[in-house]
N, C-alpha and C positions, 0 to 999 in steps of 0.2 A: 816269618816265624818270628819277628817282632810284635805284630798286629796280635800274632796264634796266644803268645805268653801275657799280655795286655789283656786282653777277651778274659784268660784263668785268671787273671790277676781280679779283675771285675768280679769274674762270675764267686770268687774265694771270700769276696767282699761282701757277696751278698746274701752269702751263705752266712757270712758272721753276724750280721747284720739280724737277720733269723733267727740265730742262736739269743742275741741278746734282747731279743725282744721276746723269747720264747723266755728267759728267765724272768724278765719282767712282769711273765703274769703267774708266775708260780706264787703259792700264798707267802707271808714274812710275818716274826713277829712284828706287832702293834711299836715294839720302842724303837724296828729298824726301818722302819716303813721310810721313814722321810730319808735315812742313808740310803735307801737301798734304792729308791726311785732318782735321788741323785746322781749316783752313782751307773745307773741304769741311763740318766738319758746324757750323761757327760759319756758315757762310751759312744749312745747310736748316735749324738755328734761328730764326735770324732771319725767314724767309720763313713757315717754321711760325707762327710768332708773327702776321707781318704777316695770314699767312691769315684765323687766328682774328680777328683784329679786324677785316678785312674784312667774317668771315661777322657778327661780331657788330654792327659798321656796318650791314651788311644788312636782319637782324632791328628791329634799331630806326629803321629810316627810314620813316620815316611818310607816308603816301599825300596827292595833292593833296588842297588843302582843307582839313586838319587842322590847326589851333594849339596851340601849346606853351608853359606856362609853368614855373615852376619846382614842380607841383602838376600836375603832369601835361599827357597830349595828350586832344583832344577835337575834334572837328565834329559841330555843333548839326546839327537837321534830319537828320541820314541813320544811318540803319541800314550799316555799314560790312560788310556782311556777309565781303568780301573781306578784310577786316581781323583779324576776329575768328576766335579759333579753333574748330575742329569741335564743341566741348560747344555751341557757340551753334545757335541753330536759325534757321533765316528769318523774318521778323517777320513776325506772325500778320496777318493782313487784317484791314484796318480800324482799326489803332492807330493813334495820332498818336505820333510819334517824336520825343524831348526831344533824346535826343545819346547819342553815342558817346565811351568815354574807356578810357586806357590809364592805367598807371602802372607804369613800367619804374623798374629799379632805383635809377637816381638821384633818381628825383621824389620830393620831402619829402611829408607830410600837413597839412596844413593846424594841424586839431587834434592833433599830435602825437600819433594813437593810429595803432601801428600791426600794424592786425588786418584778416580779413577775414573774416568771422563769426566760430566761434570760435576758428579761425585766429590766436595770437597770436605776431608776431617781435620780436625787439629793435631792429631800426631797418631804416629804409628799404632798405638792399641789402640785406637778407636779401630780400626778392617782389617778385613784379609784378603786378600786375592788370588785369581788363580787364571794361569793362562796358557797358551799357545802361541807359538811361530813357525810360518813355514813357508814357504815357496808355492805359486802355483799359476797357474794361466786362468782368464776369465773363466771360463766354465765348471773348473776348480771355484772358486769361489763364489759363482750361482750357488750351486750344488748345496756348499757347506750354507748361504745363507737360507736356503731352501728347507734346509733340514732345519736349521736353529728356528725356522718361524713353524712348522713341523711340529719342535718340542713344544710349542704353547708361546712362545715368545715375540712382542708388539713390537716394532719400530719402522726401523728403515735408514734409509741414504741420508747421512748430514754430508752436504758439503762446504766447506768453508772456504772455497776456492783455492785452495794451496794445496790441503789434506783432505784424502776422503774416508772417511767416517761413517758406520753402518752402527747405529743404537739401539739393543733390544730390552723390552722389561719384560718380567714376567716370572709367574711360579715363584715370587720371593728372591731375584736374582735381576740387576742389571750387567747388561755383556758391551763392550764396545772393541768393535770390529774395525782397524786399521791400517790401510792397503796404500802403498808407496810402492811404486819402479825399484825391482830385485835390481841387487850390488851382486856382480859375482857367481851369478846365478843362469848360464847361458838361456838355459832350456827353459827358464821363467820368468815369466812376464812380470810377475811381482812378490813384495815381500807382504804377507799376513800376517797382523799379529792380532792377537785376543787375549782381553781381559772380562773379567768376570768376576762380580763380588755381588754377597748374601747381607754385606753390612750395610743397611737401608735406615733411613729414617723413620722415623715415627709421623706422619702426617698431622699438620694440624687440626683442631678440630673448628675452629671460629676465632672471626677475631670481633673481640665487643659484643656478643651474641650474633654475630651473623657467620651463619654457616660457610664453610672453607668447602673446596671442592675432595673430592676424598677418589683420586685417581692419580692415575703415574708416580712421580715420584720428584722430593724437592732434593736442589743439591746441596744443602745443609741440615743443621737441625736446626727448626725455625723456634721447635716447642723449646730451645737451651737460647738458642741463639738470634733475637730477632730485632732489628731497629726498622724506623719510620723514618720518612723525610719530613723535614722539621722548615718550613721556607718562613718563618716570622723573622728571621734576621738571615737572611741566604738563604743557605742553604748547609744541612746538618743532619747526618744521621743522628738518632735516636735511638737509646734502648727502650722496648719496650715488651712489657709479659705478656704473653697471650692469652696464659689462664687467669688474668684478674687484671690488666688497665683498660679502660676505656679509650676511643678515639678523641682528639682534641678536638676543640667546636671550630678551628682552620686553620689552614695554612697548613697542610699534611698534605701525603701520601704514604700510601703503605700499598707495598706489593708482594707479591707470590707468583713463583714461576713452578710450573709442573713438565717436568721434561716427561718423553718418550708418553707425554699424552697424544689425544687426536682432535682432529677439527667436530668429532661429536660430542666428545668431553664438553668442549667449549661451549658448546648448544645445547646441553643438559645440564651444564652448570643454570646460562643463564634462563633456562625453564626453570630451575629450581628456585633461582629468585624471583620470578614473576609469579610464580604461586604463592611465593608468601608478601607479593603484596608489591611488589618492585614493577615500578611504571619503567616501560622502553624509552628511550631519547633517541636512540639512531640505532639499524640492527643492520649488517649485510654479510653475505654469506659469499665471498668471492673465491677465483682460483686460490689465493696467497692467502686464503682462510676466512674461517667466519669472524668475525668483529659484533661487538652487540656491550652498547652503556645505556645503564639503566638508574634510576635515583630513587631513592624511600626516603624520607624523614629529614631531608637538607644532604642527604651523603650520597655521593655518584659510584655507581662502580663498574668493573668494566672485565668482559669474558671476551679473550683474545685471541684466537692458535693464532700460533706464527710456525707457519710449515716448514719455514728453513731449519727452523729449529726443533722442531716436532716438539713442541712445548708450548702448554699453555699459561698465558700471563693473567691473573686476576689484579685488579688493583681498587682502591678506594681513596675515594678526597673529598672534602667540602666544594672542592673548585673541579669542574670538567677539564679548564686546560690544565691541570695537572697532571694529568691521567691521558693528557694526547701525543705525548710523542714517546 
């Protein structure tokens, strides 16, 4: 019902905009042209703003049965497929649903940590997050992961030695699947928590004229906040403007990491640099990932795939030693 009312409100505003536009097209006295145009422009601005507000409210309206507090919205014992974005498959048959959740831009985090998987944000207003949690056995998890991949998401297992994660990326979404031993549900071996966000960062295009990879996702906004390592007087992180600054002449390292990338992405980026005249210093493609070091005009570059992290790491320096750790 709430969504229906919002839709009707948006439609009414569209008709209002059309009416204002129609009035603007009517002939007017030359003495009042400027005044009429000003009034029409003002009305148009107000209506557009109201329309944007109505559409925003439409997105944020919660379905019946949901509850909300300062830390998000939620509904227990329901897998709300109609509310969840398309990157979420239907609930696997045989699971026990815990809840569906939603963190919108105005919702805070109880622990004060603004992150989804490796993605890190400066404030609560920077991102939104959809989630489901459920109890499952291994076959249920396998079915869910297969359905995620069938939705066009790419990624896989990320195991940090203590916890088990699956990270997936695609169609403008990042999804983290967190699996741990079940507590209090004897019929199920695991508790599964799934989080997804479309608040992704724009990939940087280049550094000092050198093109950068256009794959995967960065963990923060490199275009707004980026630093390089300066080894002139020990070790120091120095602010660097990717749009304007040039690389130092010596004693530096510039690093970029792209999560949910593939081994092929690392190979493709090395090939791109080769085509631009970079010469290969060394290259290997082993079980733990592709590695390549290149050089051009006194600058070294590396394109490394870190299989354990599903990440492509790219670095630049005047000394290869600065890229060897």
